Structure formats: C-alpha cells, structure tokens
C-alpha positions in Angstrom: -60.8 -13.1 75.1 -62.7 -15.6 72.7 -61.9 -18.1 75.3 -63.5 -16.5 78.0 -66.4 -15.7 75.8 -66.3 -19.2 74.8 -66.3 -20.3 78.1 -69.2 -18.0 79.4 -71.3 -19.2 76.6 -70.8 -22.9 77.2 -71.3 -22.4 81.0 -74.6 -20.5 80.0 -75.5 -23.0 77.9 -75.0 -25.9 80.3 -76.8 -24.1 83.2 -79.9 -23.6 81.1 -79.7 -27.2 79.6 -79.4 -28.7 83.1 -82.4 -26.7 84.2 -84.7 -27.4 81.3 -83.7 -31.1 81.8 -84.7 -30.9 85.5 -88.0 -29.3 84.3 -88.8 -31.8 81.6 -88.2 -34.8 84.3 -90.5 -33.0 86.9 -93.2 -32.1 84.2 -93.4 -35.7 83.2 -93.6 -37.0 86.5 -96.3 -34.3 87.1 -98.3 -35.4 84.1 -98.3 -39.0 85.1 -99.6 -38.0 88.7 -102.4 -36.0 87.0 -103.4 -38.9 85.0 -103.4 -41.2 88.0 -105.5 -38.7 90.1 -108.1 -38.7 87.0 -108.7 -42.2 87.9 -109.7 -42.3 91.4 -109.0 -45.5 93.1 -111.4 -48.0 94.9 -112.2 -47.0 98.4 -110.6 -49.2 101.2 -108.0 -50.4 98.9 -105.3 -47.8 99.5 -102.3 -50.3 100.3 -102.9 -52.1 97.1 -103.2 -48.9 95.3 -100.0 -47.6 96.7 -98.2 -50.7 95.4 -99.9 -50.4 91.9 -98.5 -46.9 91.6 -94.8 -47.7 91.2 -95.4 -49.5 87.8 -98.1 -47.4 86.8 -95.9 -43.9 87.2 -93.0 -45.9 85.4 -90.5 -45.0 88.4 -87.7 -46.9 89.8 -88.7 -49.5 92.6 -86.2 -47.8 95.0 -87.9 -44.3 94.7 -90.3 -43.7 98.1 -94.0 -43.5 97.3 -96.2 -42.1 100.1 -100.2 -41.8 100.3 -102.3 -39.8 102.3 -106.2 -39.9 102.2 -108.4 -37.6 104.6 -112.3 -37.8 104.5 -114.6 -35.0 104.4 -114.4 -34.7 108.1 -110.6 -34.5 108.4 -110.0 -37.9 109.5 -107.2 -39.8 108.2 -108.4 -42.8 106.3 -104.8 -44.0 105.3 -101.3 -42.8 105.5 -98.3 -44.7 104.1 -95.5 -45.6 106.3 -93.2 -43.7 104.3 -95.0 -40.5 104.5 -92.4 -38.1 106.1 -93.7 -36.8 109.4 -92.5 -33.5 108.8 -94.2 -33.2 105.5 -97.0 -30.6 106.2 -100.3 -31.5 104.6 -101.7 -28.0 105.0 -102.3 -26.0 101.9 -102.1 -29.0 99.8 -105.9 -29.2 98.8 -108.5 -26.6 98.0 -111.6 -26.3 99.7 -113.9 -29.8 99.6 -116.6 -29.5 96.9 -120.6 -29.3 98.1 -122.1 -32.5 97.7 -125.8 -31.9 96.7 -128.6 -34.5 97.5 -130.7 -36.2 94.8 -133.9 -34.9 94.4 -136.9 -35.7 96.9 -139.9 -37.6 95.5 -143.2 -35.8 95.7 -144.9 -35.4 99.1 -147.6 -37.8 98.1 -144.9 -40.6 97.3 -143.1 -40.3 100.5 -143.3 -43.0 103.2 -141.5 -43.8 106.3 -139.8 -46.6 105.1 -137.9 -44.4 102.1 -135.8 -42.0 103.7 -133.7 -39.8 101.2 -130.4 -41.0 100.3 -127.3 -39.9 98.4 -126.9 -41.3 94.9 -124.4 -44.0 94.9 -121.2 -43.9 93.0 -120.8 -46.2 90.2 -118.6 -49.3 90.9 -118.3 -48.0 94.3 -115.5 -45.6 93.3 -114.9 -42.0 94.3 -116.0 -39.4 91.9 -113.9 -38.0 89.2 -111.4 -35.5 90.7 -111.1 -31.8 89.5 -109.4 -31.4 86.3 -106.1 -29.9 87.6 -104.9 -31.3 90.8 -102.4 -29.1 92.9 -98.7 -30.0 92.3 -96.1 -28.7 94.8 -92.7 -29.2 95.9 -91.8 -29.8 99.6 -88.5 -29.9 101.3 -88.3 -32.4 104.2 -85.4 -33.8 106.5 -85.6 -36.8 104.2 -85.2 -35.1 100.9 -87.2 -33.1 98.3 -90.9 -34.3 97.5 -93.3 -33.7 94.8 -96.8 -33.9 96.1 -99.8 -34.1 93.8 -103.3 -33.3 95.8 -106.8 -33.8 94.6 -110.1 -33.1 96.1 -113.0 -35.3 96.0 -116.6 -34.8 97.2 -115.9 -37.6 100.0 -112.4 -36.6 100.9 -109.0 -35.6 100.0 -106.2 -37.8 98.3 -102.4 -36.8 98.3 -99.7 -38.9 96.4 -96.1 -37.7 97.2 -92.9 -39.1 95.3 -89.4 -38.4 96.2 -87.1 -36.5 94.0 -84.2 -38.2 95.0 -83.8 -40.3 91.8 -84.4 -37.2 89.6 -81.7 -35.3 91.7 -79.3 -38.1 91.3 -79.9 -38.2 87.4 -79.3 -34.3 87.5 -76.1 -34.6 89.6 -74.8 -37.2 87.0 -75.7 -34.7 84.2 -74.0 -31.8 86.1 -70.7 -34.2 86.3 -70.8 -34.7 82.9 -71.4 -31.2 82.1 -68.4 -30.3 84.6 -66.0 -32.6 82.8 -67.2 -32.1 79.2 -67.4 -28.4 79.1 -63.7 -27.9 80.2 -62.6 -30.3 77.4 -64.8 -28.7 74.9 -63.4 -25.2 76.1 -59.9 -26.7 75.5 -60.8 -28.0 72.1 -62.5 -24.7 71.1 -59.6 -23.0 72.3 -57.1 -24.9 70.5 -59.0 -24.8 67.3 -59.6 -20.9 67.7 -55.9 -20.6 68.4 -54.9 -22.6 65.5 -57.2 -21.0 63.3 -56.2 -17.3 64.4 -52.7 -18.3 64.2 -53.0 -19.5 60.6 -55.1 -16.3 59.7 -52.7 -13.9 61.3 -49.4 -15.7 60.1 -49.0 -13.1 57.3 -49.5 -10.3 60.0 -46.8 -11.9 62.1 -44.6 -12.2 59.2 -45.2 -8.4 58.7 -44.3 -7.4 62.4 -41.0 -9.5 62.2 -40.2 -7.6 58.8 -41.2 -4.1 60.3 -39.0 -5.0 63.5 -36.1 -5.5 61.3 -36.5 -2.7 59.3 -33.4 -0.7 60.4 -30.5 0.8 58.5 -29.0 -2.8 58.1 -32.3 -4.6 57.6 -34.1 -2.4 54.5 -33.5 -5.7 52.0 -35.9 -7.5 54.2 -39.3 -8.4 52.3 -42.2 -10.3 53.3 -43.0 -13.3 50.9 -46.1 -13.5 49.3 -46.1 -17.0 47.9 -48.2 -18.6 50.6 -50.1 -15.5 51.6 -53.7 -15.1 52.0 -55.6 -13.4 49.3 -57.1 -10.8 52.0 -53.3 -9.6 53.2 -51.8 -9.8 49.7 -52.3 -6.3 48.6 -51.1 -5.4 52.3 -47.8 -6.9 52.1 -47.4 -6.0 48.5 -47.5 -2.4 49.5 -45.5 -2.9 52.5 -42.9 -4.4 50.3 -42.8 -1.5 47.9 -42.5 0.6 50.8 -39.3 -1.1 51.9 -37.9 -0.6 48.4 -38.7 3.0 48.2 -37.1 3.4 51.8 -33.9 1.2 50.8 -33.3 3.2 47.4 -33.9 6.7 49.4 -31.7 5.5 51.8 -28.8 4.3 49.9 -28.9 7.4 48.0 -28.6 9.6 51.3 -26.0 7.3 52.7 -23.9 7.2 49.3 -24.3 11.0 49.0 -23.1 11.7 52.5 -20.2 9.1 52.1 -19.2 10.5 48.7 -19.8 14.1 49.9 -17.2 13.6 53.0 -14.9 11.5 50.9 -14.7 14.4 48.4 -14.1 17.0 51.2 -11.2 15.3 52.9 -8.8 16.1 49.9 -9.7 19.9 49.4 -9.7 20.3 53.3 -6.5 18.7 53.5 -4.9 20.9 50.7 -6.4 24.0 52.4 -4.9 22.9 55.8 -1.5 22.4 54.3 -1.6 25.9 52.5 -2.9 27.6 55.6 -0.1 25.9 57.6 2.5 27.1 55.3 1.4 30.7 54.9 1.1 30.7 58.8 4.7 29.9 59.0 5.5 32.7 56.7 3.6 35.2 58.3 4.9 37.8 60.7 4.8 36.7 64.5 2.1 38.4 66.6 0.7 40.3 63.5 -2.9 40.5 62.7 -2.4 38.2 59.5 -1.1 35.6 61.9 -4.0 35.8 64.0 -6.4 35.6 61.1 -4.5 32.6 59.5 -4.9 30.8 62.8 -8.3 31.4 63.2 -9.0 29.8 59.7 -6.8 27.0 60.4 -9.2 26.2 63.6 -12.0 26.4 61.4 -10.6 24.1 59.0 -9.7 21.6 61.6 -13.3 21.7 62.7 -14.5 21.0 59.1 -12.2 18.1 58.9 -13.6 16.7 62.2 -17.0 16.9 60.8 -16.1 15.3 57.7 -14.3 12.5 59.4 -17.4 12.0 61.7 -19.8 12.0 58.6 -17.8 9.7 56.8 -17.8 7.0 59.9 -21.5 7.7 60.4 -21.9 6.8 56.6 -19.9 3.8 57.0 -21.8 2.7 60.2 -25.1 3.0 58.5 -24.0 0.8 55.6 -22.6 -2.0 58.2 -18.8 -1.1 56.7 -17.2 0.5 59.7 -14.0 -1.4 59.8 -12.3 -2.2 63.2 -8.7 -2.6 63.5 -9.2 -5.0 66.7 -6.4 -5.1 69.3 -6.3 -5.8 73.1 -7.3 -2.3 74.5 -6.6 -1.3 78.3 -9.4 1.0 79.0 -7.8 1.3 82.7 -4.9 2.7 81.2 -6.6 4.8 78.7 -8.7 6.5 81.3 -6.0 7.3 83.3 -4.2 9.3 80.7 -7.4 11.1 79.8 -7.7 12.3 83.4 -4.2 14.1 83.2 -5.8 16.0 80.3 -8.9 16.9 82.6 -6.9 18.3 85.1 -5.3 20.9 82.5 -8.5 21.4 80.7 -10.8 21.7 83.7 -8.8 22.4 86.8 -11.9 23.9 88.7 -13.9 20.8 88.3 -13.9 18.1 91.3 -13.2 14.8 89.7 -13.9 11.6 91.5 -12.9 8.2 90.0 -13.5 4.5 90.7 -11.9 2.5 88.0 -10.9 -1.2 88.4 -7.5 -2.1 87.2 -7.0 -4.0 83.8 -10.2 -3.5 82.2 -9.4 -5.1 79.1 -11.5 -5.5 75.7 -11.0 -6.1 72.2 -11.6 -3.2 69.9 -10.2 -0.4 67.9 -8.0 1.6 70.0 -8.6 5.0 68.3 -12.3 4.7 67.9 -12.8 3.9 71.6 -10.7 6.7 72.5 -12.9 9.0 70.2 -15.8 7.7 72.3 -14.3 8.2 75.9 -13.0 11.6 74.8 -16.5 12.7 73.5 -18.0 11.6 76.6 -15.4 13.6 78.8 -15.7 16.6 76.5 -19.3 16.8 77.0 -19.2 16.2 80.6 -16.7 19.3 81.0 -18.6 21.3 78.5 -21.9 21.1 79.7 -21.0 21.1 83.5 -21.6 23.8 85.9 -19.5 26.4 87.3 -17.5 24.9 90.3 -19.1 21.5 89.4 -18.1 17.7 89.6 -17.3 14.9 87.6 -17.3 11.2 88.4 -16.0 8.2 86.4 -16.8 4.7 87.4 -15.6 1.7 85.7 -15.7 -2.0 86.3 -16.7 -5.4 85.3 -20.5 -6.4 85.5 -20.4 -10.2 84.6 -18.8 -10.5 80.9 -19.3 -6.7 80.5 -17.3 -3.7 81.2 -19.1 -0.7 82.3 -17.9 2.8 82.1 -20.1 5.4 83.7 -19.2 9.1 83.3 -21.5 11.4 85.6 -21.4 15.3 86.0 -23.0 17.8 87.6 -25.4 19.7 85.2 -28.6 21.5 84.3 -31.8 18.9 84.2 -32.5 17.8 80.6 -36.2 17.7 79.5 -37.8 14.4 78.9 -38.2 15.3 75.1 -34.6 16.1 74.8 -33.4 13.0 76.5 -35.3 11.0 73.7 -33.4 13.0 70.9 -30.2 13.1 72.5 -28.6 10.5 70.3 -30.1 12.2 67.1 -27.7 13.4 64.6 -27.1 17.3 64.6 -29.6 17.5 67.6 -28.2 19.9 70.1 -30.9 20.5 72.6 -32.3 23.4 74.2 -30.4 26.4 72.7 -30.6 28.3 76.3 -28.0 25.4 77.5 -26.0 25.0 74.2 -25.8 28.2 72.5 -22.3 29.0 74.5 -21.1 25.4 73.6 -19.5 24.4 70.4 -20.4 21.4 68.6 -22.3 20.0 65.6 -24.6 17.4 67.5 -22.7 14.3 65.6 -20.6 13.3 68.7 -23.0 11.2 70.9 -24.5 9.7 67.6 -21.1 8.6 66.5 -20.1 7.4 69.7 -23.2 5.2 69.9 -22.3 3.9 66.7 -18.8 3.0 67.5 -20.3 1.2 70.8 -22.9 -1.0 68.7 -20.1 -1.9 66.1 -18.0 -3.2 69.0 -20.9 -5.3 70.3 -21.9 -2.8 73.0 -24.2 0.2 73.7 -23.9 3.7 74.8 -27.0 4.6 77.1 -28.3 7.9 78.8 -29.0 6.7 82.6 -32.1 7.6 84.1 -32.7 11.4 85.0 -31.4 12.4 88.5 -31.9 15.9 89.4 -28.8 18.1 89.0 -26.6 15.4 86.9 -26.1 13.7 83.7 -24.8 10.1 83.3 -23.9 8.2 80.4 -22.9 4.6 80.5 -20.5 2.8 77.9 -21.0 -1.1 77.9 -18.5 -3.2 75.9 -17.7 -7.2 76.0 -14.8 -7.9 78.0 -11.7 -9.1 76.3 
C-alpha cells in the first residue's frame, strides 16, 4: 500500500512538474515576443527583421519563425515563406485603432498649397503597439505554433514561432521522468521495506513465538536484548504470560498424570477383590449380578485412567512408543470379524489394500482403529452402513472409516477432538463414552508422525481419515 501511495505521489509530482516546466518555457517565450512587439520594426524591412528575430528571441536557429504583416486595408504587406498555409489569421488581432488627424490651422492661415497631412512618425517607425499583444497557440499540420499578434494604427503584425523545440525538450524531460520515477519508486519501496522490516522485526519474533506456543512449546521466549524500546514492554508482558501458562500447564499436567497414576493401584486392587468375590458368589444370584455391574464400572474407570495417563504423557511429549513393523491390513481384517459379531445389522463395505506396513506401536495403533470402528458402530443409524478404505498415497498410508449418521453441526465439528466433549446430547445421550477417545486417538497419531482428521461434511455420513507414514 505504501508503494502504491508513493508511486501515485511521484506520478502526480512528475505530471505537475512537467506541466509547470512547459508553462514556464512558453511564458518565457511569450515575454520575449511581447518585448519585440513593444519595439516596432522599420517599415519595408520585414525580411531583415525576420532574420533579426532569431538571435533577439534567443531561440534555436532550427526553430521556424514566420512573420505576417497586414496594412489597414487588409492587404498583406509581407508574409514569410515559412508561414503555415493552414494557420488561420482570423481572430488574431483586435480592431484597428482610430487614427486622428493633426489639428488644422485657422481659416485665415489656410492656403491651397498647404493640404492637411497626417503627422509623420519619428524615424519612420510604426507607432508603439498596445501594451499587451494577443498571444495564442494554434495547431497546424506542420506542428504547434505560438503566435503573438499586435495591432498598430497603420496595420497589423503577427510573429509565429514553432513549439517544436519546446516539445522536443519536454519529450526528453518526460522520458527522464519515465525512467527516473520507477527507479526512485524501487529505491523508496526498498528503503521502506527495509525500514518496516527492521521496525517490525520484534513483532515477527513475537508472531513466531506465538505460533510455537503449543503444549510442547511453552518454554519459548522472545529475546529482548536487541529489541526496540517501543516493543520492549509488550515482549516482556508476553514472556511473563508464557511463564504463567507454562507453570499452570505443568501443574495441570502433573496433577492429571499423578492422579491417573495414583488411581491405577486402588483400581487394580478393587478389580481383583471384585473378581475374587464374584467367583465366590452364587451363580445367578442378585449378588453376582451386582458384583458383575460393579466390575464393569471398574473396568470403565480403569480405561478412563489409562487414557488420562496417556494424554498427560502426550502433553508432556513423553509418550513412549514401542515401534515394530505393523501390518495394518491384517489388523483391520481381524477387527472386521469383531464388527460382524458386534453389529451384524450393518452393511460393511471394505476396500483394503494388502500389505499396508508402518513402523509404530502395535497396541496404540490398535487402540486408534478400535476407537474409530467403535464410534462408527455406536453413532450409526439403524440399518445403516459402514465403509473402510485403506491404501497408499505416496509415502503415506491413509485409512478412511465412514458410516451413515446424523449430520454433525458445524460448531460440533470444530470441537469434536476436544477432551471430554460429547457433542449434542440428543445424539449422544444413549451412547456410553467419556469424550476422550478421539482426543487420545489423534495424540497417538501425532506421536507416530501422522494425523487424524474429520473429513469434509457430507449429508448423512461421517468420515475420519487416519494418515501414517509407511514403514
């Protein structure tokens, strides 16, 4: 924007300057013409006067000059050979001034030998012209002419000078402007770019630091050693904010990790006691049913604790992966057998390429796929369908799991990977879950160098795509 404004300013300055220079040249020429017409030439010496004009007007000898002289009766006394044929002389002059005769002697002094005469002009010159001769510009086939016309008692005189020389000079000035303005604009733009870059460097550092503010980048700080004074306070406040965020997040992550770790032992003990008591309970009794329900809830709590522990490790960047060669094609085929048992009412379509190999943690990747398939079953429609597509795309293994479902609102799509977010209660109240599955699945995918995304909305279906680097 600044370059556009500077360019517009320079262009406007060049146009105004060019016009002022042109007007100054024409005005200087007009002043010389007026000065010549204030000193009328001697009669019958027009050709010499025409030759005399070139040095007097201080113009180039190559510049054409034309002269036109007309007497009181409209007869041409002299016309230069260079006078353009299509240069119309009408309207050049004002009306001729009235010539008053000299006073006649008294009647007693009149004689027949003494007729009244007009007073002679000194030195046989024309009388002084009007103070301001007319100056006009006329365009002809031979070019543009500047014409100065003066009216005398005995006749009319016009001097025409071609503006070809001035036009040629103005063309040279225009070419200089056309070359210099882009150069100056580039210099201005480069200087403005350099100055703005230097002035905004602290802001760029702040932007980079903000972009790196993630769970794993809270330790980033903007250096203030070479920062301008104007941005010093801003960057200090930002660094203090990062310190508070890092401290708060570390406390929160440590709390969730410690809590999950501490809950593992009592839950394991509770699970063992329930299982031992369940074995002692009478088969088919109400006690056995109650203990079985309690054991299911303990299993559910254990799963939540395990997910929280994995998420806290992922937040801290400490999720340990036991990487081995994993055949995702074989893993999906095994899971399809479970789908046929869990959801026989669904129409399942598969398109799985053979030998999809990746390097990763088998158990964690199995957990991701199980979560996606489980969601595709739980949030499906009655008598719905499921589709699994898996194959290579370049160096990436893409697994897309789609299912028929109710449409997900745009606001829910934005938060679908948030922790403990369950979406619209009308759609999820009959489905068990904690809202941690998709969050954990995406963290596991990211830990493997891949990603898990929700595909673009299509009416009547939901699709998730898991991308992993091929082994």
